[in-house]
C-alpha positions in Angstrom: 134.6 11.6 103.1 131.9 11.2 100.4 131.7 7.1 100.0 131.0 7.1 103.6 128.4 9.8 103.6 126.7 8.1 100.5 126.6 4.9 102.3 125.0 6.2 105.4 122.7 8.1 103.3 121.9 4.8 101.2 121.3 3.0 104.5 119.4 5.6 105.9 116.7 5.3 103.0 116.7 1.6 103.0 115.6 1.6 106.5 113.1 4.0 106.2 111.9 2.1 102.9 111.6 -0.8 105.0 109.6 0.9 107.7 107.3 2.9 105.7 106.2 -0.5 103.4 106.4 -2.2 107.1 103.4 0.6 108.6 101.8 0.2 105.6 101.4 -3.4 105.5 100.5 -3.2 109.4 97.6 -0.5 108.6 96.4 -2.5 105.6 96.3 -5.6 108.0 94.6 -3.7 110.7 91.9 -2.4 108.7 91.3 -6.0 107.2 90.8 -7.4 110.5 88.6 -4.5 111.5 86.1 -5.2 109.0 85.2 -8.3 111.5 83.5 -8.5 114.5 86.3 -10.4 116.3 88.8 -7.9 115.2 86.8 -4.8 116.5 86.4 -7.2 119.6 90.1 -7.3 119.7 90.9 -3.9 119.1 87.8 -2.2 121.4 87.8 -4.5 124.7 91.3 -3.7 125.4 91.3 -0.2 124.7 88.1 0.1 126.9 89.9 -2.0 130.2 93.0 0.5 130.1 90.5 3.3 129.9 88.8 2.1 132.9 91.9 1.3 135.0 93.1 3.8 137.1 95.8 4.1 140.0 94.4 5.5 143.1 97.1 6.1 145.5 96.6 5.5 149.1 96.0 9.3 149.9 93.8 9.9 147.2 91.3 6.8 147.7 88.4 9.3 148.0 85.8 10.0 145.3 87.0 13.6 144.7 91.0 11.7 144.2 89.1 9.0 141.6 87.2 12.1 139.8 90.7 14.0 139.6 92.1 10.7 138.1 89.5 10.3 135.8 89.5 14.1 134.7 93.1 14.0 134.3 92.4 10.6 131.8 89.9 12.4 129.8 90.9 16.3 129.9 93.7 16.2 127.4 91.6 13.8 124.9 88.6 16.4 125.0 91.6 19.1 124.6 93.0 17.2 121.4 89.4 16.2 120.0 88.2 19.7 120.3 91.7 20.7 118.7 91.2 18.4 115.7 87.0 19.4 115.2 88.7 22.9 115.1 91.3 22.0 112.6 88.4 20.2 110.5 86.5 23.6 110.5 89.5 25.3 109.4 89.7 23.3 106.6 86.0 23.5 105.6 86.2 27.5 106.1 89.1 27.0 103.3 87.3 24.7 100.8 84.2 27.2 101.5 86.3 30.1 100.9 88.1 28.3 97.4 84.5 27.1 96.4 83.0 30.7 97.4 80.5 29.0 99.0 78.8 30.8 101.7 77.1 27.2 103.1 80.1 25.7 103.1 82.3 28.8 104.6 78.9 29.2 107.5 79.5 25.2 108.3 83.3 25.9 108.3 83.4 29.0 110.9 80.8 27.2 112.6 82.8 23.5 113.0 85.9 25.7 114.1 84.0 27.7 116.8 82.7 24.3 118.0 86.3 22.5 118.2 87.3 25.7 120.0 84.3 25.2 122.5 85.5 21.5 123.3 89.1 22.6 123.7 88.1 25.0 126.2 85.5 23.0 127.9 88.4 20.0 128.1 90.5 22.6 129.8 88.5 24.4 131.9 86.5 21.5 133.4 88.9 19.4 135.1 90.6 22.3 137.3 86.5 23.4 138.0 85.2 20.2 139.3 84.8 19.6 142.9 82.8 17.8 145.4 82.5 20.6 148.0 86.1 19.5 149.8 
């Protein structure tokens, strides 16, 4: 039984290592590609096109339906961005405390609060936008 467990663990380790190396290679290739104009266009254009395409069903084919669709896409992104900014602010605050730097603490708290505000706006605004209907 121990030999089987050891063989399975060895196989899992090999697969994990292969996956990690492949991801590193793909990340490096993407980074090199993103330094060129063609590479940037290859990534930016499909993302922009997919972000602009919305599925509006026949019953939602109104301006309010389109706004709801747009906010349905943007809302979680804004919440995620605000959360990320808040995490960065928390890290800045921690570094400010570590270095005993008052300016670093202040900037960290400001960034933390700013991120919380961005996340709150992302959560509140989609439910409050209405065209009066």
